[in-house]
C-alpha positions in Angstrom: -8.6 9.5 18.1 -7.2 10.1 14.5 -3.5 12.1 16.9 -3.3 13.1 19.4 -4.0 17.5 20.3 -2.3 17.6 23.7 0.1 16.0 26.1 1.5 17.1 29.2 5.7 18.2 29.0 6.5 15.9 31.5 5.0 13.1 29.0 6.5 14.6 26.0 9.7 12.7 24.1 10.8 13.6 20.8 13.1 12.0 18.5 14.8 14.8 15.9 14.4 12.3 12.6 11.2 9.4 12.6 14.0 7.0 11.5 15.9 7.6 15.4 12.9 5.5 16.6 13.2 1.9 17.5 11.0 0.0 15.5 7.6 -0.6 17.5 7.9 2.4 19.2 4.1 4.3 18.4 4.5 7.4 16.8 3.1 10.8 15.8 4.1 12.5 13.2 2.9 15.2 9.5 2.9 13.4 6.3 2.0 15.7 3.9 0.3 18.3 6.6 -1.6 15.5 8.1 -0.8 14.2 11.3 -0.8 10.6 11.7 0.2 7.8 14.3 1.8 5.0 13.4 4.6 2.4 14.6 7.5 2.6 13.7 7.9 -0.9 10.8 10.1 -2.4 8.3 8.0 -3.8 4.8 9.8 -6.2 2.8 10.0 -5.4 -1.0 12.0 -8.0 -3.8 14.4 -5.2 -3.2 15.2 -5.7 0.7 13.4 -4.2 3.6 11.8 -0.1 3.8 11.7 1.2 6.9 8.5 3.6 6.9 5.5 3.7 9.5 2.2 1.4 9.8 -1.2 4.0 10.5 -2.7 3.2 13.1 -5.7 5.4 13.3 -7.7 7.8 11.2 -8.4 7.6 7.6 -5.3 6.4 6.9 -5.4 3.5 9.4 -4.1 0.0 7.6 -1.9 2.3 5.0 2.1 2.2 5.0 3.9 4.9 4.6 7.6 5.3 3.6 8.4 7.7 0.8 8.8 11.3 1.5 8.9 10.8 5.4 10.9 13.4 6.8 11.2 15.4 10.0 10.9 15.1 13.8 8.4 12.8 15.6 6.7 12.0 18.8 7.1 9.3 20.6 3.0 8.2 22.1 4.9 4.7 23.0 4.0 5.4 27.1 0.7 6.9 26.7 -1.8 5.7 24.2 -2.4 2.3 22.9 -3.2 0.9 20.0 -6.5 -1.1 20.0 -8.9 -3.5 17.9 -12.7 -1.6 16.7 -15.2 -3.9 15.4 -14.1 -6.5 17.3 -13.8 -10.2 15.4 -13.2 -12.9 16.5 -14.3 -13.5 13.1 -13.5 -16.0 10.6 -10.8 -14.8 7.9 -11.5 -13.0 5.0 -11.2 -14.2 1.5 -10.3 -10.5 0.4 -8.1 -8.9 3.8 -9.3 -5.4 4.1 -6.3 -2.9 5.2 -6.3 -2.6 8.5 -7.8 -5.7 9.3 -5.9 -6.7 12.8 -5.0 -10.4 13.6 -3.4 -12.3 16.0 -1.1 -15.4 15.7 0.7 -16.6 18.1 0.7 -14.2 21.1 1.2 -11.3 18.6 -1.1 -8.4 17.2 -0.7 -7.8 13.0 -2.3 -4.7 10.8 -2.8 -5.8 7.1 -1.8 -3.1 5.4 -1.3 -2.1 2.3 1.5 0.2 0.9 0.9 3.7 -0.5 1.0 5.3 -3.1 -1.2 3.1 -5.1 -1.7 0.3 -2.3 -1.3 -2.8 -4.8 1.4 -4.3 -2.0 0.5 -5.7 1.1 2.0 -7.2 4.0 1.6 -7.9 7.7 3.2 -5.5 10.5 4.0 -6.8 13.8 2.6 -3.7 16.0 4.8 -4.5 18.9 8.0 -5.3 17.1 7.5 -3.7 13.3 8.8 -6.5 11.9 7.3 -7.8 8.2 6.2 -11.0 7.4 4.5 -11.7 3.8 2.1 -14.1 5.4 1.0 -15.4 8.1 0.0 -19.7 8.6 -3.7 -19.5 8.4 -3.4 -22.5 11.8 -3.7 -20.3 14.6 -4.3 -17.2 12.8 -7.8 -15.3 13.9 -9.2 -11.6 12.8 -9.7 -9.9 15.6 -10.4 -6.4 14.7 -11.9 -5.3 11.3 -10.2 -2.0 11.9 -7.6 -0.7 14.3 -7.3 2.6 16.0 -5.7 4.3 19.0 -7.0 6.1 22.5 -5.1 7.1 25.3 -3.3 4.4 28.4 -5.4 4.3 30.7 -4.0 5.0 34.4 -3.4 2.5 37.1 -5.1 3.5 40.1 -3.1 5.5 42.5 
């Protein structure tokens, strides 16, 4: 699923601006007229942390967006979940591709590249939205070659 097409009205929660969402919130928003789903996060640069969105679905999965993001966002945290695609586990690759899903110390991290040029890379924790420039090799496991989203399964009543 690249983005959500429909949702029951009772499940819709809107943030007037995407920056109003707490870190780690799963959001759907529009960037350059393209709907994207991503995790509200922060990324570290030489001049400090910048707020943005780590994209977790579609062709842009594994990218971190921060410049030009404007406007409202839908909170999908309660209805959509992030999934590992092309499952591992596997040895850690020498060249880490954008979108690689990694488990370390009980948390899940997405290796992202920062758009527009993609020459800056690092990890975003999918649970907390926090940035890490690197993860220790001890206990680090690549669990999926890519990432995506699906509707959360409803528990039987």
